[in-house]
NURO-468789 format. One record per residue: chain; residue number from 1; x, y, z of N, C-alpha, C in turn. Coordinates in steps of 0.05 Angstrom, whole numbers. Example, Ala and Ser with C-alpha at 12.3 -4.5 7.8 and 13.67 -1.06 7.14 Angstrom:
residues 2
> A	1	264	-114	156	246	-90	156	264	-66	156 $
> A	2	257	-45	142	273	-21	143	258	1	157 $
end
This chain:
residues 451
> A	1	16	-25	-4	3	-4	2	14	26	-4 $
> A	2	33	23	9	57	57	17	68	56	-7 $
> A	3	68	41	-22	90	45	-49	75	60	-62 $
> A	4	49	68	-75	42	83	-92	49	108	-84 $
> A	5	54	120	-67	65	154	-69	90	155	-82 $
> A	6	106	136	-70	133	136	-81	136	138	-105 $
> A	7	111	108	-122	122	98	-151	108	123	-164 $
> A	8	95	133	-158	81	164	-177	102	183	-178 $
> A	9	113	189	-148	125	214	-160	148	203	-187 $
> A	10	164	182	-171	185	174	-194	171	169	-228 $
> A	11	155	161	-220	145	163	-259	137	187	-263 $
> A	12	127	206	-246	117	233	-259	147	258	-261 $
> A	13	176	245	-242	195	263	-243	208	240	-266 $
> A	14	211	235	-270	229	207	-294	235	233	-316 $
> A	15	254	222	-338	255	249	-358	252	228	-378 $
> A	16	242	195	-370	230	181	-395	251	187	-417 $
> A	17	270	178	-425	295	177	-439	290	158	-462 $
> A	18	277	172	-483	264	149	-500	290	148	-522 $
> A	19	306	132	-516	329	126	-540	323	100	-554 $
> A	20	319	84	-546	313	56	-551	307	52	-583 $
> A	21	323	44	-590	315	32	-624	299	2	-625 $
> A	22	277	10	-636	257	-6	-637	262	-43	-642 $
> A	23	259	-59	-632	268	-77	-639	235	-89	-646 $
> A	24	237	-121	-652	213	-128	-668	206	-140	-636 $
> A	25	178	-137	-626	164	-143	-613	145	-161	-619 $
> A	26	133	-184	-609	103	-194	-620	90	-175	-593 $
> A	27	68	-167	-600	55	-144	-582	37	-158	-581 $
> A	28	22	-142	-546	-8	-163	-541	-10	-134	-513 $
> A	29	-35	-140	-513	-47	-124	-490	-41	-135	-464 $
> A	30	-26	-122	-444	-4	-130	-427	-24	-124	-403 $
> A	31	-49	-100	-403	-58	-89	-388	-85	-65	-389 $
> A	32	-108	-78	-379	-123	-62	-386	-136	-40	-358 $
> A	33	-141	-17	-361	-155	-1	-343	-164	8	-349 $
> A	34	-198	13	-344	-216	24	-344	-223	18	-378 $
> A	35	-221	46	-393	-223	43	-423	-193	47	-432 $
> A	36	-170	49	-421	-146	49	-434	-127	24	-428 $
> A	37	-116	20	-446	-98	-6	-455	-71	6	-449 $
> A	38	-55	-14	-448	-19	-14	-441	-13	-40	-460 $
> A	39	0	-36	-477	14	-54	-478	37	-65	-482 $
> A	40	43	-92	-494	72	-102	-481	94	-93	-495 $
> A	41	87	-75	-520	111	-62	-527	121	-29	-508 $
> A	42	100	-30	-503	96	0	-479	125	-11	-465 $
> A	43	121	-29	-454	143	-39	-427	158	-49	-439 $
> A	44	164	-67	-461	196	-69	-467	202	-47	-481 $
> A	45	191	-23	-487	195	-2	-493	218	16	-469 $
> A	46	201	20	-454	213	34	-429	233	12	-408 $
> A	47	231	-16	-411	258	-28	-401	288	-34	-423 $
> A	48	275	-23	-440	299	-20	-464	315	8	-457 $
> A	49	303	31	-450	305	50	-453	323	56	-411 $
> A	50	312	33	-400	325	24	-370	358	15	-376 $
> A	51	352	0	-391	383	-12	-397	396	10	-409 $
> A	52	394	20	-424	412	30	-442	425	64	-419 $
> A	53	400	75	-401	414	85	-383	444	65	-367 $
> A	54	444	44	-371	472	38	-364	464	10	-335 $
> A	55	428	8	-324	425	-4	-313	434	-31	-316 $
> A	56	437	-52	-297	435	-80	-294	410	-96	-308 $
> A	57	407	-108	-324	382	-125	-336	383	-139	-318 $
> A	58	345	-130	-304	325	-143	-290	301	-151	-291 $
> A	59	290	-176	-299	259	-183	-314	242	-173	-292 $
> A	60	246	-163	-264	226	-145	-249	222	-125	-251 $
> A	61	240	-100	-260	242	-81	-264	211	-77	-289 $
> A	62	212	-104	-309	190	-97	-324	163	-99	-306 $
> A	63	168	-109	-282	139	-108	-266	135	-82	-257 $
> A	64	150	-61	-244	149	-38	-238	146	-22	-255 $
> A	65	152	-26	-281	142	-7	-312	118	-8	-306 $
> A	66	105	-35	-303	61	-36	-315	64	-30	-285 $
> A	67	73	-25	-265	57	-18	-246	50	14	-241 $
> A	68	82	33	-252	80	60	-257	62	59	-282 $
> A	69	52	46	-302	38	58	-323	9	44	-312 $
> A	70	0	28	-298	-32	32	-289	-36	55	-271 $
> A	71	-18	59	-250	-14	86	-236	-22	107	-249 $
> A	72	-14	114	-279	-16	136	-295	-42	131	-304 $
> A	73	-46	113	-312	-73	106	-323	-103	113	-312 $
> A	74	-89	108	-283	-116	108	-270	-121	142	-252 $
> A	75	-94	159	-252	-90	187	-254	-110	199	-273 $
> A	76	-92	190	-293	-110	202	-320	-142	204	-326 $
> A	77	-151	179	-321	-175	169	-326	-188	191	-303 $
> A	78	-183	193	-281	-198	200	-269	-198	236	-266 $
> A	79	-177	249	-283	-171	269	-295	-189	272	-307 $
> A	80	-196	266	-331	-217	262	-348	-243	277	-339 $
> A	81	-247	264	-313	-273	262	-302	-276	284	-282 $
> A	82	-251	288	-271	-259	319	-263	-248	343	-279 $
> A	83	-246	341	-300	-239	362	-318	-209	370	-323 $
> A	84	-186	361	-306	-156	370	-295	-147	364	-326 $
> A	85	-132	386	-328	-122	391	-359	-92	408	-349 $
> A	86	-78	407	-378	-54	426	-378	-57	441	-414 $
> A	87	-38	461	-406	-41	477	-433	-23	463	-456 $
> A	88	-27	474	-473	-12	463	-502	19	482	-489 $
> A	89	22	506	-472	49	520	-476	57	505	-455 $
> A	90	44	481	-433	54	471	-411	69	442	-430 $
> A	91	51	435	-443	67	410	-460	91	416	-482 $
> A	92	93	445	-499	106	453	-512	137	449	-494 $
> A	93	140	463	-465	165	467	-446	167	450	-434 $
> A	94	158	430	-429	164	407	-420	175	393	-443 $
> A	95	175	384	-468	181	372	-496	204	390	-494 $
> A	96	207	410	-501	222	426	-505	253	424	-482 $
> A	97	248	423	-459	262	407	-436	276	386	-432 $
> A	98	258	363	-445	261	337	-447	277	336	-470 $
> A	99	278	351	-495	307	346	-512	331	351	-504 $
> A	100	324	381	-490	350	390	-487	366	374	-472 $
> A	101	354	352	-459	369	335	-433	377	309	-464 $
> A	102	353	305	-475	366	283	-499	395	285	-516 $
> A	103	387	313	-519	412	327	-538	440	324	-525 $
> A	104	447	336	-503	465	325	-484	473	301	-478 $
> A	105	459	285	-470	461	259	-464	478	249	-491 $
> A	106	462	257	-512	475	237	-543	492	249	-546 $
> A	107	504	273	-537	524	295	-544	529	306	-569 $
> A	108	508	317	-581	494	343	-592	466	330	-614 $
> A	109	455	359	-625	436	340	-638	444	328	-660 $
> A	110	458	323	-676	463	314	-697	461	289	-694 $
> A	111	476	280	-673	493	249	-663	455	242	-653 $
> A	112	436	255	-631	419	248	-622	391	244	-649 $
> A	113	396	249	-669	388	252	-699	389	221	-707 $
> A	114	418	223	-712	427	203	-724	419	178	-712 $
> A	115	419	175	-674	416	150	-668	375	143	-673 $
> A	116	358	165	-675	330	164	-674	325	157	-704 $
> A	117	346	168	-716	337	156	-754	309	181	-753 $
> A	118	311	197	-747	290	225	-750	308	253	-743 $
> A	119	291	278	-747	297	291	-736	285	297	-708 $
> A	120	293	316	-697	286	320	-663	255	337	-674 $
> A	121	246	348	-694	222	357	-702	198	335	-692 $
> A	122	208	315	-712	196	288	-710	191	279	-695 $
> A	123	208	278	-669	206	259	-649	195	283	-627 $
> A	124	192	308	-629	190	318	-609	151	314	-619 $
> A	125	138	316	-630	108	310	-647	106	284	-641 $
> A	126	129	261	-637	117	239	-629	117	236	-600 $
> A	127	135	245	-581	132	236	-554	103	259	-543 $
> A	128	99	282	-561	86	297	-544	56	281	-532 $
> A	129	39	273	-547	14	258	-525	23	238	-500 $
> A	130	53	226	-499	58	213	-474	67	237	-452 $
> A	131	83	253	-463	92	271	-437	60	289	-443 $
> A	132	43	299	-447	17	306	-441	0	287	-416 $
> A	133	6	266	-422	-3	253	-399	12	243	-384 $
> A	134	28	252	-382	40	259	-360	38	273	-338 $
> A	135	46	291	-357	27	320	-336	10	330	-326 $
> A	136	-13	316	-346	-37	308	-329	-38	290	-307 $
> A	137	-27	274	-304	-30	251	-284	-14	264	-261 $
> A	138	9	282	-265	16	294	-243	6	311	-231 $
> A	139	-13	336	-247	-24	353	-228	-52	329	-220 $
> A	140	-53	309	-235	-79	294	-220	-67	290	-196 $
> A	141	-42	281	-198	-34	270	-161	-30	295	-151 $
> A	142	-22	324	-158	-30	340	-143	-53	350	-132 $
> A	143	-79	340	-150	-102	359	-138	-104	336	-111 $
> A	144	-94	305	-111	-109	285	-95	-91	300	-61 $
> A	145	-63	306	-73	-55	313	-47	-52	346	-31 $
> A	146	-73	361	-48	-64	389	-40	-91	392	-20 $
> A	147	-80	420	-3	-92	425	19	-96	409	45 $
> A	148	-73	384	37	-63	374	57	-39	383	86 $
> A	149	-52	383	111	-37	407	127	-23	384	150 $
> A	150	-13	392	172	-7	380	191	-9	390	220 $
> A	151	-12	385	234	-18	395	267	2	389	284 $
> A	152	11	404	304	28	394	319	23	372	336 $
> A	153	-7	369	338	-8	339	349	-16	319	336 $
> A	154	-13	313	310	-13	303	292	16	288	294 $
> A	155	39	312	289	66	306	290	67	287	317 $
> A	156	67	299	343	70	281	363	55	256	370 $
> A	157	18	248	360	25	224	350	30	207	328 $
> A	158	43	225	311	60	200	288	91	197	302 $
> A	159	94	207	319	121	205	330	120	181	349 $
> A	160	100	181	361	93	161	388	84	135	372 $
> A	161	76	133	345	75	118	325	99	93	325 $
> A	162	122	111	324	144	102	317	161	83	344 $
> A	163	164	54	341	171	40	364	209	46	371 $
> A	164	214	54	380	229	61	396	264	57	393 $
> A	165	263	29	382	291	13	367	285	30	338 $
> A	166	263	37	326	264	54	304	271	77	298 $
> A	167	271	93	320	276	125	313	299	127	302 $
> A	168	296	147	281	328	144	271	349	163	279 $
> A	169	376	162	283	397	174	284	401	187	271 $
> A	170	410	221	286	421	246	276	449	249	275 $
> A	171	469	258	265	482	275	265	487	296	282 $
> A	172	517	306	289	512	339	296	498	350	276 $
> A	173	489	370	285	464	392	268	474	418	270 $
> A	174	483	434	256	484	463	271	460	470	247 $
> A	175	453	505	258	444	531	241	457	553	241 $
> A	176	466	561	221	488	577	210	482	591	195 $
> A	177	484	620	200	484	644	179	505	654	178 $
> A	178	505	668	156	527	686	141	524	718	133 $
> A	179	548	736	125	532	755	112	566	760	101 $
> A	180	557	758	71	586	758	53	589	786	36 $
> A	181	610	795	35	620	826	11	638	808	-7 $
> A	182	630	819	-32	651	816	-52	661	849	-61 $
> A	183	688	843	-66	690	866	-77	682	885	-98 $
> A	184	678	914	-95	658	920	-120	680	931	-132 $
> A	185	684	933	-154	705	949	-173	701	970	-182 $
> A	186	712	1001	-182	713	1023	-190	705	1018	-222 $
> A	187	696	1038	-236	687	1042	-261	709	1037	-277 $
> A	188	735	1060	-268	764	1048	-278	769	1028	-281 $
> A	189	770	1000	-249	776	985	-250	769	964	-274 $
> A	190	735	956	-276	714	946	-292	726	953	-323 $
> A	191	734	979	-326	739	991	-356	759	973	-366 $
> A	192	780	978	-353	809	960	-358	802	926	-367 $
> A	193	787	918	-347	787	880	-356	769	884	-382 $
> A	194	749	911	-394	739	898	-421	751	906	-443 $
> A	195	775	932	-429	793	939	-449	813	910	-466 $
> A	196	817	896	-442	833	865	-447	813	850	-477 $
> A	197	790	854	-466	769	842	-481	770	852	-509 $
> A	198	767	872	-507	773	899	-538	790	888	-551 $
> A	199	819	885	-534	837	889	-550	841	858	-571 $
> A	200	839	835	-556	834	810	-569	816	803	-586 $
> A	201	787	824	-584	768	815	-612	786	839	-625 $
> A	202	803	862	-622	810	868	-647	825	860	-657 $
> A	203	842	835	-638	863	821	-657	847	796	-670 $
> A	204	828	792	-665	827	772	-681	796	790	-710 $
> A	205	785	818	-708	777	820	-731	806	822	-750 $
> A	206	834	831	-735	853	841	-760	863	815	-767 $
> A	207	848	788	-770	859	770	-769	875	741	-770 $
> A	208	885	750	-734	895	731	-719	880	705	-711 $
> A	209	887	686	-707	873	663	-713	848	660	-668 $
> A	210	834	654	-678	813	660	-657	819	635	-630 $
> A	211	826	612	-648	817	590	-628	859	596	-610 $
> A	212	883	608	-630	901	608	-616	909	620	-592 $
> A	213	885	651	-600	887	671	-579	869	662	-557 $
> A	214	852	644	-559	828	631	-540	852	625	-520 $
> A	215	868	595	-532	885	582	-512	906	603	-494 $
> A	216	912	614	-513	931	637	-493	918	657	-471 $
> A	217	894	662	-476	885	685	-459	863	689	-443 $
> A	218	842	669	-469	811	668	-446	819	656	-418 $
> A	219	800	659	-394	795	658	-375	779	640	-370 $
> A	220	762	623	-392	743	602	-383	751	574	-382 $
> A	221	752	567	-357	772	538	-356	757	511	-369 $
> A	222	733	518	-375	721	497	-397	723	501	-416 $
> A	223	734	521	-435	733	523	-461	755	534	-474 $
> A	224	776	540	-457	796	557	-468	821	530	-481 $
> A	225	824	511	-466	838	487	-474	824	492	-513 $
> A	226	806	482	-511	796	474	-538	792	499	-566 $
> A	227	810	520	-558	795	548	-569	780	563	-572 $
> A	228	763	558	-538	743	574	-535	719	557	-552 $
> A	229	718	535	-554	702	528	-578	677	515	-543 $
> A	230	648	517	-552	630	512	-539	623	490	-540 $
> A	231	617	484	-568	606	464	-583	575	474	-589 $
> A	232	553	457	-581	525	460	-597	510	462	-567 $
> A	233	498	488	-567	477	493	-545	457	513	-545 $
> A	234	433	496	-528	405	515	-533	408	540	-524 $
> A	235	387	557	-522	385	584	-510	382	575	-487 $
> A	236	381	555	-473	379	561	-440	398	546	-426 $
> A	237	426	538	-436	442	530	-430	455	545	-414 $
> A	238	464	568	-431	477	586	-421	466	620	-406 $
> A	239	477	640	-393	468	658	-392	454	678	-404 $
> A	240	427	682	-395	409	701	-425	432	723	-437 $
> A	241	441	731	-421	464	743	-449	485	744	-464 $
> A	242	491	721	-455	512	697	-473	488	685	-497 $
> A	243	467	679	-490	451	668	-511	439	690	-527 $
> A	244	431	717	-517	417	733	-533	442	742	-553 $
> A	245	472	741	-558	495	756	-573	489	722	-589 $
> A	246	483	696	-580	494	678	-595	473	666	-615 $
> A	247	457	683	-606	421	674	-628	421	694	-642 $
> A	248	432	721	-640	424	743	-670	451	741	-687 $
> A	249	466	730	-678	502	720	-705	482	710	-721 $
> A	250	494	713	-748	496	693	-763	523	678	-767 $
> A	251	530	651	-774	545	639	-782	573	655	-783 $
> A	252	602	661	-779	622	669	-780	627	701	-765 $
> A	253	596	707	-759	605	737	-743	622	742	-719 $
> A	254	617	761	-716	633	767	-685	612	787	-671 $
> A	255	615	768	-642	602	794	-630	609	820	-616 $
> A	256	603	841	-604	618	857	-595	622	849	-563 $
> A	257	635	861	-549	651	847	-535	627	857	-508 $
> A	258	608	841	-486	596	844	-468	593	833	-446 $
> A	259	574	835	-426	581	836	-400	560	819	-387 $
> A	260	576	792	-377	556	775	-359	567	772	-327 $
> A	261	551	756	-313	564	748	-289	593	751	-279 $
> A	262	606	733	-307	629	711	-304	653	740	-319 $
> A	263	637	764	-333	668	773	-339	654	788	-365 $
> A	264	675	797	-382	667	801	-409	674	782	-432 $
> A	265	656	781	-447	662	759	-473	662	767	-499 $
> A	266	684	764	-514	667	757	-545	662	733	-551 $
> A	267	644	730	-570	642	698	-582	631	699	-613 $
> A	268	644	678	-621	630	674	-647	623	649	-662 $
> A	269	597	667	-678	585	629	-689	590	619	-705 $
> A	270	598	595	-699	605	581	-719	590	560	-742 $
> A	271	563	550	-729	542	541	-748	524	532	-729 $
> A	272	498	539	-742	467	542	-729	461	517	-744 $
> A	273	444	501	-726	430	476	-737	405	484	-710 $
> A	274	386	486	-727	358	480	-714	351	496	-692 $
> A	275	340	486	-675	349	497	-637	376	506	-627 $
> A	276	395	497	-639	418	500	-632	444	512	-642 $
> A	277	461	520	-623	477	545	-637	509	533	-629 $
> A	278	531	527	-648	556	522	-647	574	538	-650 $
> A	279	585	552	-630	600	581	-617	625	570	-603 $
> A	280	634	595	-609	666	589	-597	672	627	-583 $
> A	281	686	625	-566	686	657	-547	707	652	-529 $
> A	282	715	685	-519	740	681	-501	730	688	-479 $
> A	283	732	693	-454	730	706	-424	748	723	-414 $
> A	284	752	752	-404	763	752	-391	754	765	-355 $
> A	285	763	741	-339	740	757	-322	760	776	-304 $
> A	286	732	793	-282	740	819	-276	753	806	-244 $
> A	287	780	796	-251	784	785	-209	804	809	-198 $
> A	288	789	812	-176	784	835	-159	819	839	-157 $
> A	289	828	866	-152	844	872	-154	850	875	-117 $
> A	290	877	877	-110	884	880	-82	865	911	-64 $
> A	291	863	923	-85	848	950	-74	816	951	-68 $
> A	292	811	925	-87	779	924	-80	773	907	-56 $
> A	293	796	890	-54	794	876	-34	798	880	-3 $
> A	294	811	907	-2	816	927	21	788	933	28 $
> A	295	775	950	3	750	963	6	727	947	17 $
> A	296	726	910	6	707	898	17	711	889	46 $
> A	297	736	885	62	743	887	85	734	908	99 $
> A	298	744	931	97	730	955	116	697	951	115 $
> A	299	684	943	98	646	944	96	649	920	110 $
> A	300	658	899	106	652	876	129	652	884	153 $
> A	301	682	893	163	681	899	185	664	914	196 $
> A	302	650	939	188	639	958	194	618	946	212 $
> A	303	606	924	187	579	912	189	590	892	213 $
> A	304	602	878	212	611	855	243	606	871	259 $
> A	305	615	902	263	622	911	293	585	920	299 $
> A	306	568	933	275	553	930	288	536	914	290 $
> A	307	533	888	283	524	860	291	523	861	317 $
> A	308	557	857	313	564	847	341	554	863	373 $
> A	309	556	895	365	545	911	385	524	908	380 $
> A	310	503	897	372	476	889	366	459	920	371 $
> A	311	477	938	346	460	959	345	445	943	321 $
> A	312	457	931	308	438	919	275	428	901	279 $
> A	313	409	869	282	403	849	287	426	842	258 $
> A	314	432	811	269	448	803	248	423	794	219 $
> A	315	397	788	223	384	780	203	372	802	181 $
> A	316	373	832	198	375	848	183	404	859	171 $
> A	317	416	858	178	446	863	166	453	848	140 $
> A	318	442	819	151	450	798	119	428	810	93 $
> A	319	399	817	102	381	823	80	387	837	74 $
> A	320	401	867	83	407	889	79	430	893	58 $
> A	321	455	874	70	480	883	61	495	861	47 $
> A	322	487	833	50	495	815	44	499	806	11 $
> A	323	520	800	4	522	801	-25	516	767	-37 $
> A	324	510	757	-21	506	725	-32	470	712	-22 $
> A	325	460	715	-58	430	721	-47	419	693	-50 $
> A	326	440	669	-40	423	649	-38	411	649	-4 $
> A	327	432	670	2	425	662	42	416	692	45 $
> A	328	417	719	34	402	746	40	375	744	50 $
> A	329	361	730	33	336	741	30	322	713	56 $
> A	330	334	697	64	336	680	85	346	689	111 $
> A	331	346	721	115	356	728	141	387	715	147 $
> A	332	402	708	112	433	705	122	437	673	137 $
> A	333	416	657	136	410	630	149	422	613	119 $
> A	334	439	599	125	442	582	97	413	552	105 $
> A	335	411	545	80	386	522	88	409	505	66 $
> A	336	395	479	85	408	452	76	395	435	41 $
> A	337	422	444	37	414	438	4	406	404	-1 $
> A	338	407	388	21	401	373	14	371	355	19 $
> A	339	358	378	25	332	377	37	317	393	21 $
> A	340	322	406	-1	309	435	-7	270	428	-2 $
> A	341	266	409	-6	237	413	-3	227	416	30 $
> A	342	241	412	39	223	416	78	246	447	81 $
> A	343	265	460	66	273	490	69	284	489	102 $
> A	344	293	459	116	305	464	139	334	480	142 $
> A	345	338	497	161	360	505	159	378	484	184 $
> A	346	370	473	187	391	450	197	409	428	178 $
> A	347	437	429	185	451	424	168	471	408	188 $
> A	348	474	383	176	496	359	179	519	369	178 $
> A	349	532	374	201	561	384	201	585	373	186 $
> A	350	584	353	174	598	341	160	582	349	129 $
> A	351	564	362	122	556	374	94	565	414	98 $
> A	352	571	419	106	581	449	110	609	445	91 $
> A	353	606	475	79	636	478	64	652	473	95 $
> A	354	679	472	83	697	468	98	707	490	117 $
> A	355	709	523	92	717	540	111	689	553	133 $
> A	356	665	547	136	651	554	145	650	535	170 $
> A	357	653	512	169	662	485	189	680	490	206 $
> A	358	705	495	193	729	516	211	730	537	221 $
> A	359	706	557	220	696	581	222	684	563	259 $
> A	360	665	552	249	648	554	278	656	533	291 $
> A	361	683	517	292	696	491	299	694	500	332 $
> A	362	702	520	344	705	532	370	688	556	384 $
> A	363	676	555	364	655	582	367	629	577	384 $
> A	364	613	590	409	602	590	426	568	585	409 $
> A	365	550	571	408	521	588	399	515	609	406 $
> A	366	504	627	397	501	651	387	519	676	382 $
> A	367	547	665	381	568	678	388	569	680	347 $
> A	368	592	703	329	598	709	310	630	711	306 $
> A	369	632	691	285	667	701	283	672	723	272 $
> A	370	696	728	267	712	753	262	706	753	220 $
> A	371	705	771	210	707	775	190	727	764	182 $
> A	372	729	729	152	754	730	149	746	726	115 $
> A	373	765	721	103	773	713	68	771	694	65 $
> A	374	757	685	41	742	663	33	744	664	-5 $
> A	375	749	631	-13	738	640	-42	716	620	-50 $
> A	376	701	635	-72	673	615	-67	685	592	-88 $
> A	377	655	575	-100	659	553	-113	661	565	-147 $
> A	378	651	594	-147	662	601	-175	698	611	-176 $
> A	379	709	617	-160	732	627	-156	731	646	-147 $
> A	380	711	665	-148	706	699	-129	712	688	-104 $
> A	381	730	716	-93	749	721	-71	738	740	-50 $
> A	382	720	739	-36	706	755	-15	713	748	17 $
> A	383	695	767	39	696	767	51	670	753	72 $
> A	384	657	735	80	652	735	101	643	733	132 $
> A	385	636	740	149	637	732	177	610	705	196 $
> A	386	604	695	196	579	662	205	576	684	237 $
> A	387	551	664	237	531	666	268	527	638	264 $
> A	388	534	625	287	527	605	299	495	606	315 $
> A	389	474	599	308	448	612	318	447	574	335 $
> A	390	450	545	320	442	526	347	463	506	338 $
> A	391	470	487	361	480	462	342	472	437	366 $
> A	392	470	418	362	460	401	372	484	376	366 $
> A	393	491	347	377	506	339	382	486	309	369 $
> A	394	508	286	369	491	266	351	463	252	371 $
> A	395	446	249	368	432	237	386	404	222	363 $
> A	396	391	203	378	363	197	375	344	214	379 $
> A	397	333	204	352	305	236	349	295	234	362 $
> A	398	285	256	369	260	271	399	250	295	388 $
> A	399	224	300	400	210	313	383	221	348	391 $
> A	400	231	349	425	245	380	433	266	383	406 $
> A	401	288	362	404	302	379	378	306	375	350 $
> A	402	275	360	350	284	342	315	251	353	307 $
> A	403	235	365	315	209	375	307	200	381	283 $
> A	404	232	392	270	216	396	234	215	371	218 $
> A	405	237	367	223	251	335	211	228	315	220 $
> A	406	208	317	243	200	296	246	170	305	234 $
> A	407	165	331	232	144	340	231	141	333	193 $
> A	408	164	342	178	163	327	145	155	298	157 $
> A	409	166	282	163	159	262	156	137	252	162 $
> A	410	116	259	193	96	255	184	77	277	167 $
> A	411	84	286	163	74	306	132	72	283	112 $
> A	412	95	269	95	106	253	78	84	229	90 $
> A	413	83	212	109	63	191	114	37	202	110 $
> A	414	19	230	117	-1	230	114	-11	234	85 $
> A	415	3	243	71	9	246	46	-4	211	35 $
> A	416	18	199	36	17	166	26	1	166	31 $
> A	417	-16	164	58	-34	146	68	-62	165	49 $
> A	418	-64	186	47	-84	204	31	-87	181	1 $
> A	419	-63	192	-9	-57	179	-49	-65	142	-42 $
> A	420	-54	131	-14	-56	109	-14	-93	94	-13 $
> A	421	-106	110	1	-130	101	5	-149	115	-22 $
> A	422	-141	134	-45	-144	150	-56	-149	122	-80 $
> A	423	-123	110	-87	-114	91	-104	-139	65	-101 $
> A	424	-132	59	-73	-152	28	-73	-183	40	-74 $
> A	425	-194	64	-68	-226	66	-81	-223	66	-106 $
> A	426	-204	76	-132	-202	74	-148	-208	54	-171 $
> A	427	-189	33	-154	-191	14	-162	-203	-10	-158 $
> A	428	-215	-5	-135	-243	-19	-130	-264	-12	-148 $
> A	429	-272	4	-164	-288	20	-182	-280	12	-207 $
> A	430	-252	9	-215	-248	17	-239	-246	-12	-248 $
> A	431	-251	-25	-270	-240	-47	-289	-224	-58	-293 $
> A	432	-197	-77	-284	-176	-71	-291	-166	-104	-295 $
> A	433	-160	-110	-320	-147	-137	-330	-117	-136	-326 $
> A	434	-104	-152	-322	-74	-152	-321	-64	-178	-341 $
> A	435	-51	-185	-359	-42	-208	-372	-31	-228	-360 $
> A	436	-34	-258	-351	-29	-273	-341	11	-275	-341 $
> A	437	18	-265	-365	50	-260	-348	66	-253	-334 $
> A	438	43	-220	-323	53	-206	-303	37	-215	-270 $
> A	439	24	-228	-274	7	-230	-253	16	-251	-224 $
> A	440	42	-250	-228	53	-269	-216	76	-237	-193 $
> A	441	68	-222	-214	99	-195	-205	82	-193	-170 $
> A	442	109	-187	-153	97	-179	-127	78	-152	-121 $
> A	443	100	-132	-139	94	-101	-143	62	-91	-155 $
> A	444	56	-115	-165	18	-118	-179	-5	-129	-163 $
> A	445	9	-148	-143	-8	-149	-121	-39	-139	-119 $
> A	446	-26	-112	-116	-54	-99	-102	-73	-93	-130 $
> A	447	-53	-90	-153	-74	-90	-184	-96	-116	-191 $
> A	448	-79	-131	-182	-83	-156	-186	-116	-164	-171 $
> A	449	-118	-168	-151	-133	-168	-120	-158	-156	-132 $
> A	450	-158	-126	-145	-178	-107	-154	-192	-115	-182 $
> A	451	-179	-135	-191	-199	-140	-218	-225	-147	-217 $
end
């Protein structure tokens, strides 16, 4: 019973990577759900896709695939009754998203088309009905689970149902906030980096080899060694300023120097093919000079003093002054990146950025570190100081320390029960027939009993 909700989520979140070359399958009806049929060829196709993704062959997976298809058919059948629909634009956007993934996995649009033995445009039209059905099923699933809330009393009762020897163990966790300041370049400092890019562009215009100059001077670690070559990409693969320049040029044309969050670029389009562009570029990063780092240090020292002396609350300082958009809108608090759905601020210490871990190692709860220099993941240098809001030692789950996590568990349990009840009622009132080949599948017992 409890498997239903999880299976639906897996089904509807999957990319459905339909790369399989169609072999010869003796077709037959594998299952009937109301007015809908599921063919054996549908199951074999999905199983081929599963194996193509590097998964080990396992015939039991076919049972799971059929269960997912039965689930989807039951959802879409109810969606018709409840007038649950999706728009053409929603289908188009999802088809386009999947095609971007397919193209990336295949190594480019040309390779994908060779593999499929048809054009991307043709293939998009072929998968469109399946995508629409999956989106409708997803929306129907959302309707079943909408407006589910959880009260503190329900959380307490759920916790009391967990056997003591089954309570989860939690590692040491902390709540940490930060204020981050990155150097701000003066107009003159910024202009000096732009001039470097302009000088390189002028050399290309004068006839020097683009690839050679890119290998020597481009500061993009991902493409410099390839002569700046980025391969084929679509409009959503790059930041908007880059895509805007790339997609307005004709093959052979050179863009003007333009700015993105990474620095100053110019690019040359090599080839356009359908919804993709093949281009190369050079990047000059705006690396902070020492003077700008000194200015950043003065700024963060001033903010730190205001917070430390309690003239400005930490959350206010983070919201007003921090340069890290990932934390400033949460009062400076770091979120657990591995538990995005629950938006918890409790982070296991072994998942912390090393610079933050060492900064808080000897701190007391409620205190602030002195400002220190750090290097962000994108290579940008800056200053930060951190706030240790709370710290818990390794322990067995309990309501006092772990209420947010237990609340999430109780909520998921309530959702699963709601979905299971919904499916049980629909199976009882829906004509379901499953081919004898699949009736011994453990995953399908509840469906066989419902026929």
